[in-house]
Steps between C-alpha positions, in 0.01 A plus 500: 500500500635842408562731786277762335207253478559390867480859626194575289330202655538620847387858411831648619662823386816419291600865451770491762648174364812464288356493150769256375351237723145516369539270201704238690353165580438425864609130538392433863288624776565476877353601841792345676824696458699181532340371185571815285664427163681708269277707287196411727234710674484501884184589681582645850199408702436667848271472783234733358485296181447182696232661722316649203473160342381302796830350615507472878823509702829687508704519190843644408511812309679407183567861404831458701600233256453707180865617482611137551263404213663749266849369604380143404413637152127592510396724226235679678330484848130570580470699827206659678514881465492564874772257557715661241459834668579343840826332366582780245854550618590138405279473199550843329808371298282240337199715441500454123477115560224507762131479404296659775138367570229534756474130586796266398290173546220646291747589231663153512162338442402744225827395319424140544161562337665678206736196458183282491337715244819492288500125511118456465481123557257284692528484877399210731467627859475261785393568859393313811572463863739208425665331207561794281872433421430125436200579283705758308790253432259235389308739277828619341610146447172399333510808268866445418414153399290655212806682372420832657771710660380598851601793725435421863555685824862536621513268817167564678498867432127553484408822690502872403875508472589152386230480231630817320855371509392195315299694247790723427695208364250475214654749257837326519365210311194570273477138422306416803176344395320518830556623863399277786492721821412424851333789687511507864430739779728678754265789570134503613257514204532642145855371435394230250278771339801719457701215357221430256540863371868438431419176307129442435451118501366321192471195715434529886561197705355477842638208714342525847396733785641385831531660850831646404558871533196527739709685755544776241160490333288421788279208368527223244206686315737787453778267379246378228419864413877570449557188301198575289658819379684280245177388332361866515829629350534260205423622146155512355457172313775336697479161669456434870643156617327415824537226760156342528607321820529830689163662546644851551693459168199355319293799603734720302338389174252778529783753479644379171479725207568216261507121490515281808671153509489300818727226630465266805516152646198490737241708323363525142761689290598552143836346564529208743733253652358155548637158599759656727771249612788566714772268375808610702667813613563695180232333298119550500285363220174640391271534193468853358142552381389805284279573202384134487849361476723321730887463547707306742746706706796386701567798711837539680354704801297382788203629690144610412595858504765433238246318279278808513796712399558267199137527410526878508804477263305254279209735477730779391636272232157427378426873482796535266380217270709217626365145480445277807768263381760782456417622854517152661840433328639834637382440854702166500818691465465778769729522804417619840623857561760535787355435842152418362468124533848400412566135585847439650623142531789471756764231493424413862171355370239763590302745281431875556222689326620862490186718478649772713442801286158590650202362684134530578265253667354360185829452324657343812225262545522401132858421524444303830255291303758447225761397774253253658397352162851454376698398795312171568640324808798749530516741798340823392633825645357843451714806577245800472583859557247748618264639230501879488248765426191291603348782703349506847394127485851375413544318831179287463578446128844358609351276762226377257767433244705304760198292591452414126871411466458263802199343335688451170716212609837661542738381759664819623460886482755756557338848527733796426499847641218705630158352430679169420445446863122503444549240225664273751232571763230409246683194393523369859148568555443279192692221648841558328736427796814546305477883455738769613572859449820664369559865544643542147585315184867436590386333835248296307771384265723400788219306655447329166868416454482304827199292439465434125595156386490256201146473358363829635307747297503858608287797372644842554266799458455848649411865425777694309587696816577181700778393266430128527753443224757515787370167610594349164836678527557329834434162347740575209778596747483139646381284229587450121239496233462159328628614156802687648593184709468289181724741303763500767517119498 
């Protein structure tokens, strides 16, 4: 994108800029001064920008890093006018390379929209309380199997800052055929609506509405309203892809301004999974049913929630004209994203399911069911971190989840951090005597190091803030993986 076009898109005055820069290409965009590249544009965000755009908390004033950004080779920096005036002594020598704006985040998002308009391709947007990243990866994989080149979010950058960063990559390679973008929330209400203004979705995928973010939004009904902003924000004539098994998602059909395609397992839906058979860890078989056709799928992920994610991806594929057989073939070759159902076989003869990226009650119980179904007579151990953002009823939700874990048939539970104690209390109430609490993930890993033995199967899962991946790290400190041990021999 030419600098002249970039400045025009954010309605900034270019009169004070060095005119020799205006026709240069801006090759990169950054909001972190450590990631500034030569010839790039740096947006210096400050506390008023965050506050004006709904971000809570204390943030650094990046204006102090503007000089450093220029030293790293930035072509121009975007700075709030009031912050420029406050730091004028330091910034005055660079005034002909500084774009002054009223709101740096708003300018950043406007520029991302301009990049989207310049590209002008179809957007698949995905939201839900859980499973966004897995569904994004599955959807991208399915569409790539049709020969399309897919842009997807950088990492899990899915909020009002990460989403624009991803979109600003579009002009670098105009050969992208479609963008598959997860949209999340880090601010109360209207954030997804703002993301839809940056990249209006052609296909809006709604995964689920769960009691996550309740502590910020007040109720699960408000969570549903926030997630529904995606369907409300899609293009007229677009396609809403809705989970028929979630009543709050199914109710969003009335908000669609275009076509609705449903998917599900339990309820009547346009795209369904039937004859689900759990074969082993890392393999689930089911029949994909849509448009009166059927195709057998051997799916490398486990858990009902992941089958629903696969159905969402399949439904998107259908909306792009793919056949059922093409979609089924693509689903056979997917791989679990890191920390999302990874199966680790250890040379000592035990298995770990690393599902440590995030957690909520439904997903935890789904993975516990997978553990029980697949482990047979083996000892089944669950290491479960507290689940965050469940609102004022979080304690009782944890206890009830613990009771359900006890009833599932697992042999041991280690609850980790905070409300993990309520998980343990609930499991003991449910009759699971071998339950204990660990203050943090490192301690849980040390406990596991001392008790795990040949034949055991352990599930590790927790909310992102609990960092339950450290449990896996503790296992890897002491035990070799099966394939590494074989290679060493």
